[in-house]
Structure formats: C-alpha cells, structure tokens
N, C-alpha and C positions, 0 to 999 in steps of 0.2 A: 454238235460234235465237240468232243473234248479230247485233250492230249494228256496221257498219263505222265506223272511227274515223280521222280525219285530224287533223294538227296545224294550226297557224296558216297554214302555207305550202301546205296541201293535200297534204302528203306522207302517204301511207297508213301507218297503224300497225296493230297487231294488233286484231282485232275484240273487242268486249266484250259482256257480257250486257245484256239490256234493262233490268233493274233497276238496274244500275250506271250505264247511260246516263241513265236517268230521274233518278237522284240527282245526276249531274253537271249536268244541265239545271236542276234545281230550285235547286242551290247556285250556279249561274252559272259553273261551270267549263267548260261546253260549250254550244254553240249547235246546235240541230237544223236539218237541211236535207235536201232530197231530191235525189238525183243519179240521173237516168234512172229515176225511179220507185222507188228504193230509199231507205229512211229511213237517214240517217247522222248522225253528230255530229262537230262541229269543236271541238277543244279551244281554249279561250281563254287558256290558260296553257301554259307549257312542260311536257311530260309528265315524269313521275317517272322513267321508263325508256324506252329506245328499243330494247329487245330485240325482234327480229323473227325469227319461226320461218319456215323455208322451207315453202311451201304447194304441194302437188302436185295436179294434175288428172288423173284417170284416166277414159278413155273406152273402153267395150267395145261395139263395133258388132256385135251379134249378129244372127242372121237373124230371130228371133221377138221378142226384146226387146233394148233398148239400155240400157246402164248408164253412169251418170255419177257420179263421186265427187270431192269436193274435200276434202282432208285435210291436216292438219299432223301433227307428231309427237304432239301432245297431244289434238287434237280432230278429229272428223269434222264439217265444216261443212255438207256437202251430200251426200246419197246418194239418187239417183233411179234408178228402173227404169221405163222407158217401153216401151209396145208399139210395135214397128216397123211401118211401113206395109207391108201385105202384099196390098193390093187392086190395086196398079198392074198386076201381071202379068195379072190377070183382065180389066182394062179396056183393055189394049193390043191 
C-alpha cells in the first residue's frame, strides 16, 4: 500500500509508504488530507528530489474476469482481478 504525495502547489510526486508518511506528519514535514476519499499527504517544505517514474495502467477486459494493473518500473501499485458481469445475457 502506498500514500499519494503532493508538494505545496498540489503537484503530484511519487507515492510513499504509510510509515514514512506518518513520520512526516509527526515531524511537521507534511499535512494529511483526503482527496476523493483517498488519504494523501501534502509536503510543507520543498521535496529533496523531484524524480518521477512513468506509471502505466493496464486493463485486460476478459469475458469471465477483468484485470487492472497500475505499475511503475520499480513497484506494482495496484493489481486487481474482478469477475465480469455475466448475468446480463440471461436477463435480456
């Protein structure tokens, strides 16, 4: 699990771990907030680095299951496999 991070101007940065986010909040380096129901942190000072990795989203719309993946080169942020709706054909 990762926590989204933004700078003072709400520019998105790379996500961080929950333990690091807690440490930033306790030390006053970051302020917690919710954006569309997701817990995020806003840095109160200039970040040490602004290295941003490209993040790709993959969607596999299968007939029985659907797959969703959000991944960068170093981490897999989200990997979901959901059952597709198959009862529509029977109800029509």
